[in-house]
C-alpha positions as a Python dict, from the first residue, in 0.01 Angstrom:
ca = {
    (1, 'X'): (0, 0, 0),
    (2, 'X'): (-348, -80, 133),
    (3, 'X'): (-457, -83, 493),
    (4, 'X'): (-756, -238, 657),
    (5, 'X'): (-930, -44, 929),
    (6, 'X'): (-1192, -185, 1163),
    (7, 'X'): (-1393, 11, 1414),
    (8, 'X'): (-1700, -33, 1630),
    (9, 'X'): (-1997, 187, 1557),
    (10, 'X'): (-2294, 225, 1784),
    (11, 'X'): (-2606, 242, 1570),
    (12, 'X'): (-2935, 396, 1681),
    (13, 'X'): (-3220, 152, 1738),
    (14, 'X'): (-3447, 339, 1495),
    (15, 'X'): (-3206, 319, 1202),
    (16, 'X'): (-3473, 154, 986),
    (17, 'X'): (-3635, 496, 940),
    (18, 'X'): (-3312, 645, 800),
    (19, 'X'): (-3383, 667, 429),
    (20, 'X'): (-3323, 918, 157),
    (21, 'X'): (-3584, 1194, 170),
    (22, 'X'): (-3841, 1145, -106),
    (23, 'X'): (-3725, 1453, -303),
    (24, 'X'): (-3365, 1328, -293),
    (25, 'X'): (-3471, 980, -402),
    (26, 'X'): (-3673, 1133, -687),
    (27, 'X'): (-3369, 1331, -800),
    (28, 'X'): (-3153, 1020, -795),
    (29, 'X'): (-3414, 828, -995),
    (30, 'X'): (-3434, 1114, -1245),
    (31, 'X'): (-3058, 1119, -1296),
    (32, 'X'): (-3032, 740, -1324),
    (33, 'X'): (-3331, 727, -1558),
    (34, 'X'): (-3177, 985, -1788),
    (35, 'X'): (-2850, 795, -1787),
    (36, 'X'): (-3024, 462, -1853),
    (37, 'X'): (-3206, 614, -2151),
    (38, 'X'): (-2872, 702, -2310),
    (39, 'X'): (-2854, 1067, -2213),
    (40, 'X'): (-2508, 1189, -2117),
    (41, 'X'): (-2500, 1348, -1772),
    (42, 'X'): (-2280, 1647, -1710),
    (43, 'X'): (-1977, 1588, -1486),
    (44, 'X'): (-2161, 1766, -1205),
    (45, 'X'): (-2471, 1550, -1250),
    (46, 'X'): (-2259, 1232, -1261),
    (47, 'X'): (-2089, 1334, -936),
    (48, 'X'): (-2427, 1411, -780),
    (49, 'X'): (-2568, 1073, -886),
    (50, 'X'): (-2261, 887, -760),
    (51, 'X'): (-2280, 1062, -424),
    (52, 'X'): (-2649, 986, -386),
    (53, 'X'): (-2598, 621, -482),
    (54, 'X'): (-2317, 595, -226),
    (55, 'X'): (-2537, 750, 42),
    (56, 'X'): (-2830, 520, -39),
    (57, 'X'): (-2600, 216, -28),
    (58, 'X'): (-2452, 324, 305),
    (59, 'X'): (-2796, 368, 459),
    (60, 'X'): (-2902, 26, 327),
    (61, 'X'): (-2592, -141, 467),
    (62, 'X'): (-2642, 22, 805),
    (63, 'X'): (-3007, -90, 814),
    (64, 'X'): (-2904, -446, 722),
    (65, 'X'): (-2640, -436, 994),
    (66, 'X'): (-2905, -357, 1258),
    (67, 'X'): (-3123, -644, 1138),
    (68, 'X'): (-2851, -906, 1188),
    (69, 'X'): (-2825, -1072, 1530),
    (70, 'X'): (-2564, -906, 1751),
    (71, 'X'): (-2495, -654, 1474),
    (72, 'X'): (-2243, -891, 1304),
}
């Protein structure tokens, strides 16, 4: 059974500066580059890459949300 949840979230005005730190972004790029070149990542590295991708996507979505009129 699936449920849909909706909630209001107050976002800070300076959310556009919320980005992955450069060292974290470099690590993500390293892992993705290795994977793209055909190298098999360890389960731990795969989990790390997935978590970093999810975080980067969340930050991007939040930034986009603040750019839209009325936050909708």
